[in-house]
C-alpha positions in Angstrom: -172.2 -161.5 -54.7 -175.6 -161.1 -53.0 -178.2 -158.0 -53.0 -177.7 -158.5 -49.6 -173.4 -158.2 -49.7 -174.3 -155.3 -50.6 -175.8 -153.8 -48.1 -174.0 -155.0 -45.4 -171.4 -153.6 -47.3 -173.5 -149.7 -47.9 -175.2 -149.7 -44.9 -172.6 -147.8 -43.5 -172.9 -144.9 -46.3 -176.9 -145.5 -46.8 -177.1 -144.5 -43.3 -174.8 -141.0 -43.4 -176.3 -140.5 -46.8 -179.9 -141.0 -44.3 -178.4 -138.0 -42.0 -177.5 -136.3 -44.4 -181.1 -136.1 -46.7 -182.7 -134.9 -42.7 -180.4 -131.8 -43.3 -182.4 -131.1 -46.1 -185.3 -130.1 -43.7 -183.6 -126.9 -43.0 -182.3 -126.0 -39.1 -186.2 -123.6 -39.3 -187.9 -127.3 -39.3 -186.8 -129.5 -36.7 -190.1 -130.4 -35.8 -190.3 -131.9 -39.2 -187.0 -133.3 -38.7 -188.0 -135.1 -35.6 -191.1 -136.5 -37.1 -189.6 -138.3 -40.0 -186.8 -139.5 -38.2 -189.4 -141.2 -35.9 -190.7 -142.4 -38.7 -187.5 -144.2 -40.3 -186.6 -145.2 -37.0 -189.9 -147.0 -36.3 -190.4 -148.7 -40.2 -187.5 -150.8 -41.0 -187.2 -153.4 -43.7 -186.9 -156.8 -43.3 -185.3 -157.0 -47.1 -182.5 -154.4 -48.1 -184.1 -153.6 -51.4 -182.7 -150.1 -50.8 -179.8 -151.5 -52.5 -181.5 -152.3 -55.9 -180.6 -149.0 -57.3 -176.8 -149.2 -56.5 -176.8 -152.9 -58.3 -178.9 -151.4 -61.6 -176.5 -148.0 -61.5 -173.0 -150.4 -60.8 -173.9 -153.3 -63.7 -174.0 -149.7 -65.5 -171.1 -148.1 -64.4 -169.3 -150.6 -62.9 -170.0 -148.1 -59.7 -172.4 -148.4 -57.2 -171.2 -145.5 -54.9 -172.9 -142.5 -56.8 -176.4 -144.7 -57.0 -176.5 -143.9 -52.6 -178.6 -140.7 -52.9 -181.4 -143.1 -54.5 -181.0 -145.9 -52.0 -182.1 -143.3 -49.7 -184.7 -142.1 -51.9 -185.9 -145.5 -52.6 -186.1 -146.0 -48.9 -188.2 -143.0 -48.1 -190.7 -143.8 -50.9 -191.5 -147.0 -49.3 -191.7 -146.0 -46.0 -194.3 -143.3 -46.7 -196.2 -145.6 -48.4 -196.1 -148.6 -45.8 -197.3 -145.7 -43.3 -200.4 -144.4 -45.8 -201.2 -148.3 -45.9 -200.5 -148.8 -42.4 -202.7 -145.8 -41.2 -205.3 -146.9 -43.8 -206.2 -150.1 -41.9 -205.7 -148.7 -38.7 -209.0 -146.8 -37.8 -207.6 -145.1 -35.9 -205.5 -146.5 -33.8 -202.0 -146.3 -35.8 -198.6 -145.1 -34.2 -195.5 -144.7 -35.0 -193.0 -144.9 -32.1 -193.4 -142.0 -30.6 -195.3 -141.1 -33.2 -199.5 -140.2 -32.6 -201.7 -140.9 -35.9 -201.7 -137.2 -36.6 -197.6 -136.6 -36.0 -197.6 -140.5 -37.8 -199.6 -138.7 -41.3 -197.6 -135.4 -41.5 -194.3 -137.1 -41.4 -195.2 -139.5 -43.6 -196.3 -136.8 -46.3 -193.5 -135.2 -46.2 -191.1 -138.8 -46.1 -193.3 -139.2 -48.8 -192.8 -136.3 -51.4 -191.3 -133.5 -50.3 -187.7 -134.7 -49.0 -187.0 -137.3 -52.3 -187.3 -134.6 -54.1 -185.1 -132.5 -52.0 -182.3 -135.4 -52.1 -182.3 -135.6 -56.7 -182.0 -131.9 -56.3 -178.7 -131.3 -54.1 -176.1 -131.3 -54.7 -175.6 -134.5 -54.8 -176.6 -134.8 -58.2 -175.2 -134.1 -61.1 -177.6 -130.8 -61.8 -178.4 -131.6 -65.4 -180.5 -134.9 -64.4 -182.1 -133.5 -61.5 -185.2 -132.0 -63.1 -185.9 -135.7 -64.9 -185.7 -137.4 -61.1 -187.5 -135.4 -60.0 -190.4 -135.9 -62.5 -189.7 -139.6 -62.0 -190.6 -139.5 -58.5 -193.8 -136.8 -59.4 -194.8 -139.4 -61.7 -194.5 -142.9 -60.0 -196.9 -141.0 -57.3 -199.2 -140.6 -59.7 -199.4 -144.3 -61.1 -199.2 -145.9 -57.3 -201.7 -144.2 -56.4 -203.5 -145.1 -59.8 -203.0 -149.0 -59.0 -202.9 -148.4 -54.4 -207.2 -147.0 -55.8 -207.6 -150.2 -58.2 -206.5 -152.0 -55.0 -208.4 -150.9 -52.9 -211.7 -150.4 -54.8 -211.5 -153.8 -56.6 -214.7 -156.1 -56.3 -214.0 -159.4 -55.6 -216.8 -160.4 -57.7 -215.1 -158.7 -60.8 -211.7 -159.5 -60.1 -209.8 -162.0 -62.6 -205.7 -162.6 -63.3 -205.0 -159.9 -65.2 -207.4 -156.8 -63.4 -205.0 -157.7 -60.1 -201.7 -157.3 -62.0 -202.9 -154.7 -63.9 -203.4 -152.8 -60.2 -199.7 -154.9 -58.9 -198.1 -153.1 -61.9 -199.2 -149.7 -60.6 -198.6 -150.3 -56.4 -195.8 -152.2 -56.6 -194.4 -152.3 -59.7 -194.1 -148.5 -60.5 -192.0 -147.6 -58.1 -189.7 -150.2 -58.4 -189.9 -149.4 -62.5 -188.9 -145.8 -61.4 -186.2 -146.3 -59.0 -184.2 -148.0 -61.6 -185.4 -145.5 -64.7 -183.3 -143.4 -62.0 -180.6 -145.4 -61.8 -179.9 -145.8 -65.0 -180.6 -142.3 -65.5 -178.4 -140.9 -63.4 -175.8 -143.2 -65.0 -175.8 -141.9 -68.5 -177.8 -144.4 -69.8 -179.4 -143.5 -73.2 -183.2 -143.4 -73.6 -184.0 -147.0 -74.8 -181.5 -148.8 -71.7 -183.6 -146.2 -69.2 -187.2 -147.8 -70.4 -185.6 -151.1 -70.6 -184.5 -150.8 -67.2 -188.3 -149.2 -65.7 -189.4 -152.6 -67.2 -187.5 -154.6 -65.7 -188.0 -153.0 -62.2 -191.9 -152.9 -62.8 -191.5 -156.5 -64.1 -190.1 -157.0 -60.5 -192.0 -155.3 -58.2 -195.0 -157.5 -59.4 -192.4 -160.3 -58.6 -192.1 -158.6 -55.5 -196.1 -158.1 -54.6 -196.8 -162.1 -55.2 -193.8 -162.7 -52.6 -195.4 -160.2 -50.1 -198.4 -162.4 -50.9 -196.9 -165.2 -50.0 -194.9 -164.6 -47.5 -198.6 -162.7 -45.6 -200.0 -166.6 -45.6 -197.1 -168.1 -44.4 -196.6 -165.7 -41.7 -200.1 -166.4 -40.2 -200.7 -162.2 -40.0 -203.7 -163.0 -43.0 -203.4 -158.7 -43.5 -204.7 -159.5 -46.8 -207.6 -161.2 -45.6 -208.7 -158.7 -42.9 -208.3 -156.4 -45.6 -210.5 -157.6 -47.9 -207.6 -157.4 -50.0 -208.2 -159.1 -53.9 -204.8 -160.8 -54.2 -203.7 -162.3 -57.1 -204.1 -165.7 -55.6 -207.7 -165.0 -54.5 -208.2 -164.5 -58.5 -206.8 -167.3 -58.8 -209.2 -169.1 -56.6 -212.2 -167.2 -57.9 -210.9 -168.1 -62.1 -210.6 -172.2 -60.7 -213.8 -171.8 -58.7 -215.3 -170.7 -62.1 -214.5 -174.1 -64.2 -215.9 -176.2 -60.9 -219.0 -174.2 -60.3 -217.5 -172.6 -56.8 -217.6 -169.5 -57.3 -220.6 -168.1 -54.6 -218.5 -170.0 -52.4 -215.1 -168.4 -52.0 -217.0 -164.7 -52.3 -218.9 -165.3 -49.2 -215.8 -166.6 -47.7 -214.1 -163.9 -48.8 -216.2 -161.8 -47.1 -216.7 -163.3 -44.2 -212.9 -163.1 -43.2 -213.2 -159.6 -42.6 -214.3 -161.0 -38.9 -214.0 -164.5 -38.9 -211.2 -165.8 -38.4 -212.7 -169.8 -39.2 -213.9 -167.8 -42.8 -210.1 -167.2 -42.9 -209.5 -170.5 -42.1 -211.3 -172.0 -44.9 -210.8 -169.7 -47.3 -206.8 -170.2 -46.6 -207.5 -174.0 -47.8 -209.4 -173.2 -50.9 -206.2 -170.7 -51.6 -203.6 -173.8 -50.8 -205.7 -175.7 -53.4 -203.0 -177.3 -55.9 -205.0 -176.1 -58.8 -204.6 -172.6 -57.8 -201.1 -173.0 -56.6 -200.8 -174.5 -60.1 -201.9 -171.4 -61.8 -200.1 -168.8 -59.4 -196.9 -170.7 -59.7 -197.5 -170.5 -63.8 -197.6 -167.3 -63.5 -194.5 -167.0 -60.8 -192.6 -168.1 -63.7 -193.6 -166.2 -66.6 -193.1 -163.2 -64.4 -189.0 -164.5 -63.6 -188.8 -165.6 -66.9 -189.0 -162.2 -67.8 -186.9 -160.0 -65.6 -184.3 -162.1 -66.5 -185.4 -161.9 -70.6 -184.5 -158.5 -70.4 -181.4 -158.8 -68.3 -180.5 -160.5 -71.3 -181.4 -157.5 -73.4 -179.7 -155.2 -71.7 -176.5 -156.8 -70.0 -173.7 -154.6 -68.7 -171.5 -155.7 -65.7 -171.5 -159.3 -65.5 -170.7 -159.4 -61.4 -173.6 -157.1 -61.1 -176.3 -158.3 -63.0 -174.9 -162.1 -62.1 -176.1 -160.2 -58.5 -179.9 -158.8 -60.1 -180.4 -162.2 -61.2 -179.5 -163.6 -57.8 -182.3 -161.0 -56.4 -185.0 -162.1 -59.4 -184.9 -165.9 -57.8 -184.8 -164.6 -54.5 -188.1 -162.9 -55.2 -190.0 -165.8 -57.0 -189.6 -169.2 -55.4 -192.8 -170.4 -54.6 -193.0 -171.2 -51.1 -195.8 -172.2 -50.6 -197.3 -175.8 -50.1 -201.0 -177.3 -51.7 -203.7 -178.5 -49.1 -205.4 -181.8 -50.4 
């Protein structure tokens, strides 16, 4: 069973859980419920990773269903984070469905923190773990914001592969580490196993960010280049350029790529150089091996561990091809 198979089996239940979560906003906040619901309708995800906590819980207990509230909390968190990212890049032009920028911002705030906290404090969650799960959400926002700030404030001239990984561990690793740890806590796992699950989620989050970095290039969107983001692939290109004495050219193209299609095309050619992709592929392989190693250490329900291994492999292919 793949994670997509599990999503098809549970999509109706997740949707019902999402509606129940909106109901937690209460009868005195109909406008809040309306804007959050519109935000959720507008922001849909190509890959249904909301099932990740279901798989982790099932790997511990054999049953995915108790983690349905966590699937919604995970979805809410990422909806908020992605919308905040879009708002930051929009320069005052962002809309989410029928919501203008101001309404979208308010909906994003509620969807990201108050509503997930209501979910994990609801009757659907056993009382003994409600406080622990609430603390996970708060902790995640702090770590993810730290990673995002490192990303936003990152200077290409000072970027290294290590510094980019540090940012990725926050902005993508922290939310996946949060939800895998939450699922293990809900399942009653002892703290050492919870921390191993957190580590697995964190490593998976970095893999997923590397996957997204490749998709951004393959799709032709080039959003990372347009927004001046220092990606791991760019760090690989800079480290390779340092050995060839061409660092200034890479930096100049990166600066110009915000406004120049020609600069973006030239920089993309450099990013897809065989030596650069070799560095990138090596890192992907190392993170993939680490994720599998943690699953080996964890053990658990064989069927759901197989699903997790498949998810790791689907998240870590080498999609980019070199340009000579």
